[in-house]
N, C-alpha and C positions, 0 to 999 in steps of 0.2 A: 436419581438412584434407580438401579435395575438390577434384577436378579440375573446372574449370568451363569450360574452352575447349580444343578440339583443333583444330590446323591442319595441313594436309599440304601439301607442295610437292615439285615435281620439279625437279632440277638436273642438266644435262648437263655432264659434266667431261671435258673433252679431255685427252689426254697430253701432257705437256711434250715428250717425246722423239719424238713421231710415233706411227704406228701399233704396236700391241702384238700380237705373234704368239705363239701357243703352239697345240698340237694342231692344226696346219695350219690355223687361223683367225686373222684379223686384226681388231682393233677400234680405232677411233681414241679411244675414251674409255670412261667408265662412265656409266651412267644411274641416278641417285640419287634415292630418296625419304626425304625429311626430314619429321619428325614434331615439332611444338612444342606442348607441354602447358602450360597456365597453371592455377595453383591459386587457390584462394579467398583465400589469404595472401600472394598477390603473387609466389610463386615460378614460375620457368619452366624446365621440362625439355625436353631435346632428345634425338632419337634419328635414326639415319640407317641405311639400307641401300642398297647399290649393286651391280650386277652387271655383270661385264664383258661378258656376253652369255649367251644362253641355251644356247650350245654349251658353255659353261665350267661351269655349274651348273644344276641343276634348277630354274631361277627365270627369269621372263619379268617385265621390268620394268613393262610395262603392266599385267600381271596382278597384280603386287604392289600397284599404285596402286588397282586395282579392289577387292583385298581389304581394304587400308587402309580405304577408303571404307565397307565392309560393317562392320568392327570398331571403328572410332573413335568411333562414338555410344557404344558400350559403356563407353568410359573416362569419359564425362560422368557425374559424381557419384561416381566410385570414389574411394577413399582410397589414394593413392599409397605410404603408408607400409606397405601390405601388398601388395609387389609379386608375392608367391607366389599369393596369393589372386586379384589381379587377373589374373594369367596363367591361372588355372583357369577364369575365365569366358571368356577368348578361346579356349581349348583346347576347351570345351565347346561353343561356337557354331561353331568352325570346325576340322575334324579336319585335323591335319598342316599343311601349307603354312607351314613356318617362316619362309620369307623374307618373307612377308606380316606376320608377327608381330614380327620382329625390331626395327625402328625404334620401334614402340610400346613393346614390352618395355624397350629401351634408355633410352627418355624416362621411363618410369616409375621406373626404377632411379635415373635422374638425380635426380629429384624426391624419392625415398626418401632417398638419401644426403644431399642438401641439408636436408630436414626433419630428419635426425639431427645436422647440423652437421659433417660429416666428408666427406671425400673419398670417391669411389667405391671407390679402393685400401682405404682403411680400412674402408669398409662391407663389402667382400667378403673381409676378413680380415686386412688389414695391408699395409704396403708393404715390400717386401724390397729393399733396396738403393735407389739413386738413379736408375739408368738401365738400360734393356733394350738389348741388342745388336740391330743391324738387319741385314737381309739385302737385297740389290738384285736384282731379277729381271734377267737377260740374255735379252732377247727373241730367239726363233728367227730366224736369218739365216745367211748364209754363214760358214763358220768364222772367216775373217779379220775379217769385220765384227763377230762376236761377241766376239772377243779384243779388238778395239780398244773396244767398249763396256764390256767388264769392266774394262780398264784405266782407262777414264775414270771408272767408278764407284769403283774403289780410290783413285784420286787425289783424288776427292770426299771420301773418308774411310770408305767403306764397307769392313769387313773380312771380310764373309761375301756370297758370291754364290749365286744360285739360277739355274743355267743350264737353259734350257728346251730340253728334248728330247722325244721322243714323236713323231718323224718316222721316216724310214727309219733303222734301227739303225746302219747303217755310216755314214751321214752324221753322226748324232749322235755316234758315237765320234770322228769328225774334229772335231766341234764342242768337245767336251769336252777334247780334247787340245790344241787351239788355245788355249783358254781358260787351261788349267792351264800351258801354257807361256808364257803372257804375264804372268801374275800371280805374285808371291812365293809360296813354299811354305807360310807360314803363313795364307794366305787360306783360309778354309773354303768348300768348293764342295759345294752340294746339286745333284744332277742331278734335276730334276722333270719326269716324263713326263705328268703330270696324267692318268693312267689311259689313255693312248692306245694302248699297246701289246697285243699279244697275248702269251701266255705264251712262245711261241717267239722272238718279237721281243725280248722282255725278257732271255731267256737269251742270245740273241746279243750283245746290248749289253753285259750283265754279264761274258760270257766275254772281250770284248775290251778291258774296262776293269779287269781285274784288278790291273793293275800301277799304278793310280791311287789316291790317297787322296781319295776322294769319299763322299758319302752319298746313298744312292738314295732317291727319293721317289715313292711311288704309281706303280708301273710299269705295272699293269694297273687297270682300272675297279673291278672287283668284289673283294670281300674273299677270295672263294674262289681267284681268279686270284693275287692277291698271295701268298696262302698256299702255292699251288703253286709259285710263284717263289723263295720264301723259301730253300728248300735250296740254290739255285743262286746266291745273292746273296753275294759275298765282302765286301760292304760293309755298314755300318749301313743299315738300312731303316726309314724313316718313312712311316707311313700317313696320309693326308689325306682324299681325296674319299670314301673308304668309312667313315671315322669320323663317322657322322651321328647316332648314337644311343649310349646307355649300353650296351645289349646288345653293339654292335659293339666298342666300347672294351674291355669286359670280355673278349670272345671274342679280340681281338688280343693281350691280355695272357696269357689262359689257353693260347693256342695257341703262344705264342712267336714270333708272326709280326713285331711292331712293337718297334723299338728306340726309338721315339719315335712321338709322334702330334701331329697338326696340327688344332686346333679352330677352325673359322670360325664367328664369331658368327652370321652370317645363315643359315648351312646348319643350325644347330641351333635357331634361333629366337629369339636374343637374348642379352641379358647374364645372366640368371638361368640358363638351360640351359647356356650355355657356362662358367659358373662351376662348376656342378654336375659336368660333365665333367672340367673341369681339376682339381677337388678329389678327384674319384675317381682320375685319372691319377696325382696326387701322392701319394695314399695307397698306390698300386700300385707307387710308385718308378718310373714311366714319364715320361721326359723329355717336355715338351709346349711346342708353340708356340700361343699364342693369336693369332689375326688376323682377317681378314675377306676377303670377295671384291671389295672396292673402296669408293670413298669419298673424302672429303675430311677436313676438320679434326674434325668431330664424331665421326665413325667412328674416326679415328686415336687421339683421346682415350680412346675406350672401349677400343681394343686396349691403349693404354699402361697403362691402369689394370689391366685384367685380366692383362697381362703382368707388372707390378711386384708385383701380389699373389699372384704365384706364387713359391715358394722359388727362390732363385738356382740352388741345384744341380740343380733339375730344369726349369729354363727354358732353352729352346733360343735362341730369337730372336723378332722380330716385324718389322713393316714400316711404314714411314712413308708411307702412301698419299697423304697430303696433299702430299707433295713430289713426286708423281707427276703430278699434274694442275694445270692453269692457273687454277683457280677455288678460292676458299674458301668457307666458309660459317660460320666462327665465329671469334672472337677468344679468345687465352689459351692456345692450344696452343704449347707451347715448340718452337722449331726443333731439328731433329736436330744434333747436334755429336759429331764424331769417332766416326761409325759408331754412335752410340747415341741413344735417345729417352727423354726424360724425360715423366712425366705432369704435368697441371696440378696445383697445390697447393691450390685452392679447393675448396669443397664440391661434392659431386656430381662430374659430369664435369670442372667447372672452366672450361667454356668458355661464351661467350655467343654465341648465334646472330646471324648478320649477315642480317637480313631483307631488306636492300636488295640482297643478291646473289641472292636467291630469287625475287624477282617476286611475282606473285599466286599464292595457294594454289589448289590444284585441289579443296579441300574446307575447309570450317570447320563445327564442330559444337560447340554450346554449350547 
């Protein structure tokens, strides 16, 4: 089995609910790169990576496409049933830059699981349960606006909210109190600063939210600053942005900094690296969320498979990005129901790319 054709596309994905704001930045949507692989036996594998913006993650969408154009020719002739070996070829040619490799890696894993005749869930270790809990982000705004948004998401079936903080700590305290007062006590609230605070700002926020039942997510950008804040945090603490490698994951466990971690597929470079970090987190009894930095149906399918192949007792939640945006790019992804997401049942990712939604490719290699 060999890959005989690679095509890559760009898709702009506007947000359904209007501009999304976090870390004092606002974006109208995500900028997605989609890779489609064809094998000599007629199988088609797909992958997607999308960034909310260069402010949000160390990734630049135009740079991702330029990098894909450099690496895509290397996949022609490769055997997708050997995804780890294929990945070593990419890493040998291009050091780092995981966002560039993520969609390519995802598409190879899609083909590998299809060739094995199993879902990506099964290929990565097995399916635990039938659905994964979802959270919905409440974008930064005035406290009353955020409270109304939170209530609307709960009415739509979401039982877990991620309240975007990371601005002025005093204002963020008002935001969280407004949301907590608006929704029922059994609604789980994560307060996500996306690493925007200094250690002093984080301590001020934590001091004034001691009476609330919340989980704190990534208060400061660096691992060292999050470690310094840990002793002042009365809430469970989840690390996200600074969990970008296996050494950082091991340090978070060793130092007792994290009560849970978030692994983003694109940030670590694809399905293979994300599954590795997830498996280590599980072995360390560290609760884990597997998600990504944006996207639509293809990327949501990958998140669902990685989440459902995580043991339920150590699985936190994930996100249905395809419900956030106004455009789709694949069929077969089950819609969310009751605040939960299922993974497709077919082989591989279980979705079929909608080429009519993508237009002309920006590159084709065969």
